[in-house]
C-alpha positions in Angstrom: 81.2 6.6 3.5 77.7 5.8 4.1 77.3 3.5 1.4 79.9 1.3 2.6 78.0 1.5 5.9 74.7 0.4 4.4 76.4 -2.0 2.5 77.9 -3.3 5.4 74.9 -3.6 7.4 73.2 -5.3 4.5 75.6 -8.5 4.4 75.2 -8.9 7.7 71.3 -9.1 7.6 71.8 -11.8 4.6 74.4 -13.6 7.3 71.4 -13.2 9.4 68.7 -14.8 6.8 70.8 -17.4 6.4 71.0 -18.1 10.4 67.5 -17.6 10.8 66.4 -19.5 7.8 67.4 -22.8 8.7 64.4 -25.3 8.9 64.6 -25.9 13.3 64.3 -22.1 13.3 62.0 -21.5 11.0 59.9 -24.4 13.0 60.5 -22.5 16.4 59.4 -19.1 15.2 56.0 -20.8 13.4 55.2 -21.9 17.3 56.7 -18.8 19.0 53.9 -17.0 16.3 50.8 -19.2 17.7 52.0 -19.4 21.0 52.5 -15.2 21.3 48.5 -15.0 19.5 47.2 -17.2 21.7 48.8 -15.9 24.6 47.7 -12.1 23.2 43.9 -13.6 23.2 43.8 -14.8 26.4 43.3 -11.8 28.7 45.2 -12.2 31.7 48.2 -12.9 30.1 50.1 -10.8 27.8 53.7 -10.6 25.8 55.9 -10.1 28.9 53.6 -12.9 30.7 54.0 -15.6 28.1 57.8 -14.7 26.9 58.4 -15.4 31.4 56.0 -18.7 31.4 57.9 -20.1 28.9 61.0 -19.5 29.3 62.5 -22.4 30.8 61.2 -24.2 27.8 64.6 -22.6 26.0 67.2 -23.9 28.3 68.1 -26.5 26.5 67.8 -24.8 23.2 70.6 -22.9 21.1 70.4 -18.8 22.6 69.9 -17.7 18.9 66.7 -20.9 18.2 65.6 -19.5 21.8 65.7 -16.0 21.5 63.8 -16.3 17.9 61.3 -18.1 19.2 60.4 -16.0 22.8 61.1 -12.7 20.2 58.0 -14.6 17.7 55.8 -15.2 21.3 56.0 -11.4 21.4 55.0 -10.4 18.0 52.5 -13.1 17.9 50.7 -11.3 21.2 50.8 -8.2 19.5 49.2 -9.5 16.9 46.7 -11.7 18.7 45.5 -8.5 21.8 43.3 -6.8 18.3 41.3 -9.6 18.3 40.1 -9.8 21.2 39.6 -6.0 21.5 38.2 -5.9 17.8 35.6 -9.1 18.5 35.0 -9.0 22.0 35.1 -5.1 23.2 37.9 -7.3 25.8 41.6 -5.7 25.5 44.1 -9.0 25.2 47.0 -6.9 25.9 47.4 -3.4 27.7 48.2 -1.5 24.3 44.8 -3.1 22.9 43.0 -0.7 24.9 42.9 2.0 22.6 42.2 -0.2 19.6 38.9 -0.8 21.3 38.1 2.7 21.1 36.7 2.5 17.3 37.3 -1.4 16.6 34.6 -2.4 18.7 32.3 -0.3 17.3 33.0 -1.1 13.6 32.7 -4.6 14.9 29.0 -4.2 16.0 28.3 -2.3 12.4 29.4 -5.3 10.6 32.9 -4.5 10.0 34.9 -6.8 11.8 36.6 -7.9 9.1 38.0 -4.7 7.6 39.0 -3.5 11.7 40.7 -6.8 11.9 42.7 -6.2 8.0 43.2 -2.6 9.5 45.1 -4.0 12.6 46.7 -6.8 11.7 48.3 -4.5 8.1 49.1 -1.7 10.6 50.7 -4.0 12.8 53.1 -5.2 10.4 53.8 -1.9 9.0 54.4 -0.3 12.7 56.7 -3.9 13.3 58.5 -3.4 9.7 59.3 0.7 10.0 60.9 -0.3 13.8 63.2 -3.5 12.8 64.3 -1.3 9.9 65.3 1.1 12.5 67.1 -1.6 14.2 68.9 -2.4 11.2 70.6 0.3 10.7 70.8 2.4 13.9 71.4 -0.8 16.4 75.5 -1.2 15.3 75.8 2.4 15.0 74.9 3.1 18.4 76.7 -0.3 19.1 79.9 0.9 17.9 79.3 4.1 19.6 78.9 2.3 23.2 82.7 0.6 23.0 83.6 4.5 23.7 81.4 3.5 27.5 83.3 3.1 30.8 81.6 2.7 34.4 80.6 5.6 34.5 79.2 5.9 31.4 77.2 3.1 31.7 76.2 4.2 35.3 74.6 7.3 33.5 72.4 5.3 30.9 70.8 3.6 33.6 70.4 6.3 35.7 68.9 7.9 32.7 66.9 5.0 32.0 65.8 4.7 35.6 64.6 8.6 35.4 62.8 8.2 32.2 60.4 5.7 33.9 60.1 8.1 36.7 59.7 11.1 34.2 57.4 9.7 31.3 55.6 7.2 33.3 51.3 8.1 33.2 51.8 6.4 36.9 52.3 8.8 39.5 56.3 9.2 40.5 55.8 8.5 43.6 54.5 4.9 43.0 57.0 4.5 40.1 59.9 5.3 42.8 58.6 2.9 45.2 58.1 0.1 42.8 61.5 0.7 41.5 63.1 0.8 45.4 61.2 -2.7 46.0 62.8 -4.0 42.9 66.3 -2.8 44.3 66.2 -3.9 47.4 65.1 -7.3 45.7 68.3 -7.2 43.2 70.6 -6.6 46.3 69.6 -9.9 48.1 72.4 -12.5 48.1 76.4 -12.5 47.8 78.4 -9.1 47.1 79.9 -9.4 43.9 82.2 -7.0 45.2 83.1 -7.5 48.8 82.1 -11.2 48.8 79.6 -10.9 51.8 76.2 -11.7 52.2 73.4 -9.3 52.1 69.5 -10.1 53.6 70.0 -13.5 53.3 68.7 -13.9 57.0 70.9 -17.6 57.2 68.8 -18.9 54.2 71.4 -20.9 52.3 68.9 -20.5 49.0 69.1 -16.9 49.1 72.7 -16.8 48.5 72.2 -16.3 44.8 69.2 -13.8 45.5 66.1 -14.2 44.0 65.6 -15.7 40.8 64.6 -13.0 38.0 62.6 -15.6 36.3 60.7 -16.9 39.2 59.7 -13.3 40.4 58.7 -12.3 36.7 56.4 -15.5 36.4 54.8 -15.1 39.5 54.5 -11.1 38.9 53.4 -11.0 35.6 51.3 -14.8 35.5 49.8 -15.6 38.5 49.2 -12.0 39.6 47.1 -11.3 36.4 45.0 -14.8 36.5 44.3 -13.8 40.1 43.4 -10.3 38.8 41.1 -12.1 36.0 39.6 -14.6 37.8 38.6 -11.8 40.6 36.6 -9.7 38.0 34.8 -12.7 36.2 35.2 -12.6 32.9 32.6 -14.0 30.7 33.5 -13.8 26.9 30.6 -12.5 24.9 31.4 -10.8 21.1 31.0 -10.6 17.2 32.1 -13.6 14.8 35.0 -12.5 12.6 36.0 -14.3 9.4 38.1 -12.3 7.1 38.0 -13.2 3.5 39.9 -12.3 0.9 37.8 -9.9 -0.6 38.1 -7.7 2.5 41.7 -8.0 2.6 41.9 -6.5 -0.3 39.3 -4.3 -0.3 40.4 -2.7 3.6 44.5 -2.8 1.9 43.0 -0.5 -1.1 42.0 2.1 1.7 44.5 1.9 3.9 46.9 4.4 1.9 44.6 7.2 2.6 46.1 7.0 5.9 49.6 7.2 5.3 50.2 10.4 7.4 48.0 8.5 10.2 51.0 5.5 9.9 53.7 7.1 9.6 53.1 9.5 12.7 52.1 6.7 14.4 55.7 5.0 13.2 57.2 7.8 14.5 55.7 7.8 18.2 55.9 4.4 18.3 59.8 4.2 17.4 60.5 7.4 20.2 58.5 5.4 22.8 60.1 2.0 22.2 63.7 3.1 22.7 62.9 5.5 25.7 61.4 3.5 28.4 57.5 4.4 27.5 56.7 1.3 26.3 53.6 0.1 23.2 50.8 1.1 25.9 51.5 4.6 26.4 52.7 4.5 22.4 49.1 3.4 21.5 47.3 6.0 23.8 49.6 8.6 22.4 49.0 7.7 19.1 45.6 7.5 19.3 45.0 11.6 20.7 47.3 12.7 17.8 45.4 10.4 15.3 42.1 12.0 17.0 43.7 15.9 17.4 44.7 16.1 14.0 41.8 14.4 12.0 39.4 16.3 9.9 36.4 14.7 11.4 37.8 14.0 15.8 33.8 13.4 15.6 34.1 10.0 14.4 36.3 8.8 16.4 34.7 6.5 19.0 32.1 5.8 16.5 34.1 3.4 14.6 36.5 5.6 12.7 38.9 3.2 11.2 41.9 5.9 11.8 40.8 4.9 15.5 42.4 1.6 14.6 45.3 2.3 12.3 47.0 4.5 14.9 47.4 2.6 18.2 48.0 -0.6 16.3 51.2 0.8 14.3 52.6 2.7 17.4 52.2 -0.3 19.6 53.9 -2.8 17.5 56.9 0.3 16.3 57.1 0.2 20.1 57.7 -3.4 20.9 59.9 -3.8 18.0 61.8 -0.9 18.6 62.4 -1.6 23.0 64.7 -3.7 21.6 67.6 -1.3 20.5 68.4 -0.1 23.1 68.4 -3.8 24.9 70.6 -5.2 22.6 73.4 -2.3 22.2 73.2 -0.8 25.5 71.6 -3.9 28.1 68.9 -1.2 28.6 65.2 -2.4 28.0 62.7 -0.4 27.0 59.7 -2.1 28.0 59.0 -4.8 30.6 59.1 -8.0 27.6 62.3 -6.3 26.6 63.5 -6.4 30.4 62.3 -10.3 30.2 64.0 -10.9 27.5 67.3 -9.3 28.5 67.0 -12.0 31.5 66.8 -14.6 29.3 70.0 -13.7 27.7 72.0 -13.6 30.9 70.7 -16.9 31.3 71.9 -18.1 28.5 75.6 -16.5 29.2 74.9 -14.0 27.2 75.8 -10.2 28.1 74.0 -7.6 25.8 75.8 -4.8 25.0 78.4 -3.1 22.0 80.0 -6.2 22.5 77.4 -8.3 21.3 77.6 -7.1 17.7 81.0 -8.5 17.4 81.3 -11.4 19.7 77.7 -12.7 18.7 77.0 -11.9 15.2 75.0 -14.8 14.3 73.1 -14.1 17.5 72.3 -10.9 16.8 71.9 -11.1 13.0 69.6 -14.1 13.4 67.6 -11.8 15.6 67.1 -9.2 14.0 66.5 -11.4 10.3 63.2 -13.4 12.5 62.1 -10.3 12.9 61.6 -9.7 9.8 60.1 -12.8 8.9 58.3 -13.4 12.4 56.0 -10.5 11.4 55.5 -11.7 7.6 54.6 -15.4 8.9 52.5 -13.3 11.9 50.6 -11.2 9.4 49.7 -14.0 7.1 48.8 -16.6 10.4 46.3 -13.9 12.1 44.6 -13.1 9.1 44.0 -17.0 8.1 43.2 -18.1 11.4 41.0 -15.6 13.3 37.9 -17.7 13.4 40.1 -20.2 15.6 40.8 -17.6 17.9 38.2 -16.3 18.4 36.5 -19.7 19.1 39.2 -20.0 22.3 37.2 -17.5 23.6 34.3 -19.3 23.9 35.9 -21.7 26.4 35.2 -20.7 29.9 37.9 -18.9 32.0 37.2 -21.1 34.8 38.9 -23.6 32.7 41.9 -21.9 31.2 42.5 -19.7 34.4 44.3 -23.6 36.0 45.8 -24.2 32.9 47.7 -21.3 32.7 48.5 -21.2 36.7 49.9 -25.1 36.4 52.0 -23.8 33.2 53.3 -21.2 35.3 54.2 -23.7 38.4 56.5 -25.8 36.0 58.0 -23.0 34.5 59.1 -22.5 38.0 60.1 -25.5 39.1 62.2 -26.2 36.0 64.3 -23.5 36.6 66.3 -25.1 39.6 64.0 -28.5 39.9 63.3 -27.1 43.7 59.4 -26.6 45.2 60.6 -23.3 46.6 60.8 -22.1 43.2 56.9 -22.5 43.0 56.6 -21.2 46.4 58.5 -18.0 46.3 56.5 -18.0 42.6 53.1 -17.9 44.3 54.5 -15.2 46.4 55.4 -12.9 43.7 52.1 -13.4 42.6 50.7 -12.3 45.4 52.8 -9.3 45.5 52.1 -8.9 41.7 48.2 -8.8 42.9 48.3 -6.5 45.6 50.2 -4.5 43.0 47.8 -4.3 40.9 44.5 -3.8 43.2 46.8 -0.8 44.6 47.7 0.7 41.5 51.0 0.8 41.2 53.2 0.0 38.2 55.2 -3.7 37.6 57.7 -2.2 35.3 59.5 -0.1 37.5 60.1 -3.2 39.6 60.9 -5.4 37.0 63.5 -3.0 35.3 65.1 -2.6 38.8 65.1 -6.1 39.4 67.3 -7.1 36.0 69.2 -4.0 36.3 69.8 -3.6 40.0 73.3 -5.4 40.0 74.2 -4.0 36.7 73.9 -0.4 38.4 75.2 -1.1 41.2 78.7 -2.7 39.5 79.0 0.5 37.5 78.6 3.0 40.4 81.1 0.9 42.8 83.8 0.4 39.5 83.1 4.4 38.5 83.6 5.5 43.0 86.7 3.3 42.9 88.5 4.9 39.7 87.6 8.6 41.1 88.5 7.6 45.1 85.1 8.2 46.1 84.2 11.6 43.8 80.8 12.1 42.3 82.3 14.5 39.7 83.6 11.4 37.9 79.5 11.2 36.2 80.3 14.5 34.5 83.7 14.8 33.7 83.6 13.7 30.2 81.1 15.5 27.7 79.6 12.0 27.2 79.0 11.3 30.7 77.9 14.1 31.9 76.0 14.8 29.0 73.9 11.8 29.6 73.7 12.3 33.5 72.3 15.9 32.9 69.6 14.3 30.6 69.0 11.7 33.8 68.8 14.9 36.1 66.0 16.4 33.5 64.0 13.7 33.3 63.9 12.8 36.7 62.1 16.6 37.3 59.9 16.2 34.7 56.7 15.3 36.7 57.9 18.7 38.9 58.5 21.1 35.8 54.7 19.7 35.0 53.4 20.7 38.5 54.8 24.0 38.9 53.1 24.8 35.4 49.4 23.9 36.8 50.4 25.6 40.0 51.3 28.9 38.1 48.1 28.8 36.1 45.9 28.0 39.2 
């Protein structure tokens, strides 16, 4: 039985390769990787930001080609973040902060090529393990999810929201407030159940609510740029150049650290499937590697393990976050949330039926994950000096270019100047959130899933005639709801533990 299941998935995967290996899709893959590395290299952008800004460019493409290019932008950004961390001590991505701890000291010691090769190779390994997991687990999860009704879907969505509160490193109150604002924004417009208007205040432009794409371009793109401009970044760092000898010598050394890589893969995949994301995964993996290492005193001074652990975990988390997004419609990271919004814009409904109704799309995307990471590894290993040279362009030139790209992206959604104004408003909101140290991911999650969660809840209430018992009426719904309540109470358990120690 298991053998037949594996053969079935392999046949589907080969079909996906046939879809992904068409000439246009290979071209979109390469463009996506190059744009992604550029986004990863430039501080002030990032995977979620880049995907959000460039999403309008894909409206004229087929959904399969669009998702291949956008996902490759993400893989490229994951690779690119390591370049600035190691050579310039500037994390190009939030998940690259942990890489600076040992990557930059290695570069200062003249081991930049070794650090970069270790980072890129570890990223590739982490992604490969995560893609294998997606390949063989996604169809199983999708078949299992076919048993879901409105109560089960709401329970899963509640678990997602509760996990963000319980597992986040941010204070739970801040996470909840950000999420509540996201729910409020998602509620604006026409009520899909009763047909009544909510919070439109007589403005016809708000009948459809706030466009998700406008919001994320502002929150991520403009918000980050404003913050980076305030910080006044100046780029000074080591030169990067990798020879074939550097690559081969580093590859000979990397097998010694197989246990570190394996641990990082497991941490990354877990944090990707649960709503942890790449950033917590990289820090958790770094901390675990340091605690278990025979020589923890070397960490922070240029230990190659300190590069392998966070890069492997970040790529594994970033890739595995697509598993719950495709099978259940629940994004495991901010970038997955942006991609989820893209699927809805293209008229595709993520969930178990996606695997039966849109086979070309799903398996083309999974095949592109394998190909995109191979292409990404080759691209970054051969073009590091070019990306390092870009960082010598003054940020005062780069920042206005990014702002213009954001404005063009927002305008093209509905060809409306109002969208550009709303983008700027959301940009100021994103800037305020970052200054006040409020997380943006819960807001984006609530903005994307708010409508779906509300619909599932109201359908459940109609079925049960207003009784909340429906969420514990079946073993499946009850167990998921129970797990969600445990996640919600997790910060309180930590607080009581500290209190008892004190």
